BADO-148158 format. One record per residue (C-alpha): residue in three letters; residue number from 0; x, y, z. Coordinates in nm, 2 decimals, padded with zeros to 4 digits, always signed. Layout:
BEGIN
[r ALA NUM [X Y Z]]
...
//
This chain:
BEGIN
[r MET 0 [+11.41 +08.27 +10.12]]
[r ASN 1 [+11.07 +08.45 +10.04]]
[r CYS 2 [+10.85 +08.59 +10.33]]
[r ILE 3 [+10.51 +08.47 +10.29]]
[r PHE 4 [+10.35 +08.82 +10.12]]
[r GLU 5 [+10.63 +08.76 +09.86]]
[r LYS 6 [+10.53 +08.40 +09.79]]
[r ILE 7 [+10.15 +08.57 +09.76]]
[r VAL 8 [+10.24 +08.85 +09.52]]
[r ALA 9 [+10.48 +08.55 +09.32]]
[r GLY 10 [+10.11 +08.33 +09.29]]
[r GLU 11 [+10.25 +08.10 +09.51]]
[r ILE 12 [+10.00 +08.12 +09.78]]
[r PRO 13 [+09.63 +08.20 +09.72]]
[r SER 14 [+09.50 +08.53 +09.84]]
[r ASN 15 [+09.11 +08.68 +09.86]]
[r LYS 16 [+09.24 +09.03 +09.65]]
[r VAL 17 [+09.09 +09.33 +09.70]]
[r LEU 18 [+09.28 +09.54 +09.48]]
[r GLU 19 [+09.56 +09.51 +09.25]]
[r ASN 20 [+09.80 +09.72 +09.01]]
[r ASP 21 [+10.20 +09.67 +08.94]]
[r LYS 22 [+10.33 +09.80 +09.30]]
[r PHE 23 [+10.10 +09.71 +09.52]]
[r LEU 24 [+09.81 +09.46 +09.67]]
[r ALA 25 [+09.56 +09.44 +09.90]]
[r PHE 26 [+09.40 +09.11 +10.01]]
[r HIS 27 [+09.18 +09.01 +10.32]]
[r ASP 28 [+09.35 +08.93 +10.64]]
[r ILE 29 [+09.32 +08.52 +10.73]]
[r ASN 30 [+09.29 +08.67 +11.06]]
[r PRO 31 [+09.05 +08.92 +11.09]]
[r LYS 32 [+09.01 +09.13 +11.41]]
[r ALA 33 [+08.75 +09.37 +11.25]]
[r PRO 34 [+08.45 +09.29 +10.98]]
[r VAL 35 [+08.68 +09.47 +10.72]]
[r HIS 36 [+09.04 +09.40 +10.80]]
[r ILE 37 [+09.28 +09.40 +10.49]]
[r LEU 38 [+09.61 +09.37 +10.39]]
[r ILE 39 [+09.77 +09.64 +10.19]]
[r ILE 40 [+10.15 +09.59 +10.08]]
[r PRO 41 [+10.41 +09.70 +09.86]]
[r LYS 42 [+10.50 +09.42 +09.60]]
[r GLN 43 [+10.89 +09.54 +09.62]]
[r HIS 44 [+10.99 +09.38 +09.93]]
[r TYR 45 [+11.11 +09.69 +10.22]]
[r ALA 46 [+11.14 +09.51 +10.57]]
[r ASN 47 [+10.89 +09.80 +10.71]]
[r PHE 48 [+10.85 +10.14 +10.71]]
[r GLN 49 [+11.19 +10.30 +10.82]]
[r GLU 50 [+11.30 +10.12 +10.46]]
[r MET 51 [+10.99 +10.23 +10.26]]
[r ASP 52 [+11.09 +10.49 +09.97]]
[r PRO 53 [+10.95 +10.80 +10.04]]
[r ALA 54 [+10.83 +10.86 +09.67]]
[r LEU 55 [+10.72 +10.53 +09.69]]
[r MET 56 [+10.51 +10.61 +09.99]]
[r GLY 57 [+10.34 +10.85 +09.87]]
[r GLU 58 [+10.18 +10.62 +09.59]]
[r MET 59 [+10.10 +10.37 +09.82]]
[r THR 60 [+09.89 +10.68 +09.98]]
[r LYS 61 [+09.68 +10.71 +09.69]]
[r PHE 62 [+09.67 +10.36 +09.67]]
[r ILE 63 [+09.52 +10.29 +10.02]]
[r GLN 64 [+09.26 +10.57 +09.99]]
[r GLU 65 [+09.15 +10.39 +09.67]]
[r VAL 66 [+09.11 +10.06 +09.88]]
[r ALA 67 [+08.91 +10.24 +10.12]]
[r ILE 68 [+08.64 +10.34 +09.88]]
[r THR 69 [+08.67 +10.05 +09.70]]
[r LEU 70 [+08.53 +09.86 +10.03]]
[r GLY 71 [+08.28 +10.17 +10.13]]
[r VAL 72 [+08.45 +10.27 +10.47]]
[r ASP 73 [+08.61 +10.56 +10.32]]
[r LYS 74 [+08.32 +10.78 +10.44]]
[r SER 75 [+08.21 +10.57 +10.75]]
[r GLY 76 [+08.61 +10.58 +10.87]]
[r TYR 77 [+08.86 +10.30 +10.93]]
[r ARG 78 [+09.20 +10.25 +11.09]]
[r LEU 79 [+09.49 +10.22 +10.93]]
[r VAL 80 [+09.83 +10.04 +11.08]]
[r THR 81 [+10.15 +09.96 +11.06]]
[r ASN 82 [+10.36 +09.76 +11.30]]
[r CYS 83 [+10.74 +09.85 +11.22]]
[r GLY 84 [+11.01 +09.61 +11.41]]
[r GLU 85 [+11.03 +09.39 +11.66]]
[r ASN 86 [+10.91 +09.63 +11.95]]
[r GLY 87 [+10.66 +09.73 +11.77]]
[r GLY 88 [+10.46 +09.39 +11.72]]
[r GLN 89 [+10.57 +09.31 +11.35]]
[r GLU 90 [+10.53 +08.96 +11.28]]
[r VAL 91 [+10.62 +08.96 +10.91]]
[r MET 92 [+10.89 +09.17 +10.82]]
[r HIS 93 [+10.74 +09.31 +10.45]]
[r LEU 94 [+10.60 +09.65 +10.49]]
[r HIS 95 [+10.26 +09.61 +10.58]]
[r PHE 96 [+09.95 +09.85 +10.67]]
[r HIS 97 [+09.63 +09.66 +10.84]]
[r LEU 98 [+09.33 +09.87 +10.72]]
[r LEU 99 [+09.06 +09.80 +10.95]]
[r GLY 100 [+08.67 +09.90 +10.99]]
[r GLY 101 [+08.35 +09.79 +10.88]]
[r THR 102 [+08.23 +09.89 +11.30]]
[r MET 103 [+08.30 +10.10 +11.58]]
[r LEU 104 [+08.66 +10.02 +11.68]]
[r LYS 105 [+08.77 +10.03 +12.01]]
[r TRP 106 [+09.13 +10.11 +12.14]]
[r THR 107 [+09.25 +09.82 +12.33]]
[r ASP 108 [+09.60 +09.91 +12.44]]
[r ASN 109 [+09.58 +09.94 +12.84]]
[r HIS 110 [+09.92 +09.97 +12.91]]
[r ALA 111 [+09.86 +10.30 +13.05]]
[r ALA 112 [+09.54 +10.40 +13.29]]
[r ASN 113 [+09.60 +10.77 +13.25]]
[r THR 114 [+09.76 +10.90 +12.91]]
[r LYS 115 [+09.87 +11.23 +13.08]]
[r ASP 116 [+10.08 +11.02 +13.29]]
[r ASN 117 [+10.26 +10.98 +12.97]]
[r PHE 118 [+10.37 +11.31 +12.91]]
//
C-alpha cells in the first residue's frame, strides 16, 4: 500500500505545491508549526534518511535551496529537519524534510536542563 506522500506524488491526494520537478516535490504542511512550514520529499520512495541514495541527496540539497529562495526565507533563515525512524519521531515512513521559517524559531526540546550534562 502506498503511503500518503506517494499518493500526493501520484495526484491521488491534493497538495498545495510550492515547487516541483521530476525528482522532488515541496508542498505546504497541513498542520503547520511555523508561518512557513513546507514538506520536501523525493518522489521515489525512500523510507528515511538512512536509505537515501547519497547522489540523489546532493540533487535534493539544491532543490531544498531553491525552495528556500522561492519562499523568501533563504536570507532571513529557516530550520530544516528530518526525523529518522521511530525513535527519531518519524510518523510517515517516506523520507521528508520539514522546512520551517517565517519567524524567529525557538528550540523546544527541554529534555536536558544543562546541555553540558550530555557530554
